[in-house]
C-alpha angles and dihedrals in degrees: 000000000000091000089051091055091051090053092049091048091049091050091048090050091051091050091053091048093048091048091051091047091050089051091050093050091047091052091047093051092047091050092050092047090049091054092047092050091048090051091049091051090048090052096046095267094296102114132250120000094226125050133197118237091262092049092046091051090053093044093050095038091227134118122268088246092056092048091050090049091051090050093048091050090051094243091122121038121220137193129214116233115183090338092308124115113242128185118219115228087223092059093046092049091048090053092049091050091050091050092047091054092047094050 
């Protein structure tokens, strides 16, 4: 019976560990969602202020080549974050507004 008690104790310990881990993950997700919601509110409910190239391509509905060309011509301003090019939503929206007025 001693071996049976060890197994039960081990199972109980695992259950406690899993419960603690689940609580940690839940808190982490809630914290992340809170930051995302705060950022959305700060940016007028539209999402993050800076977008990766892939996100900017999707947001603008253009090819990566077109986006790069617009950046190279200075029609869309970018920022460097940690050595990575990021497109500001503000700059993308300004370009779209200019194009809309010119059309």
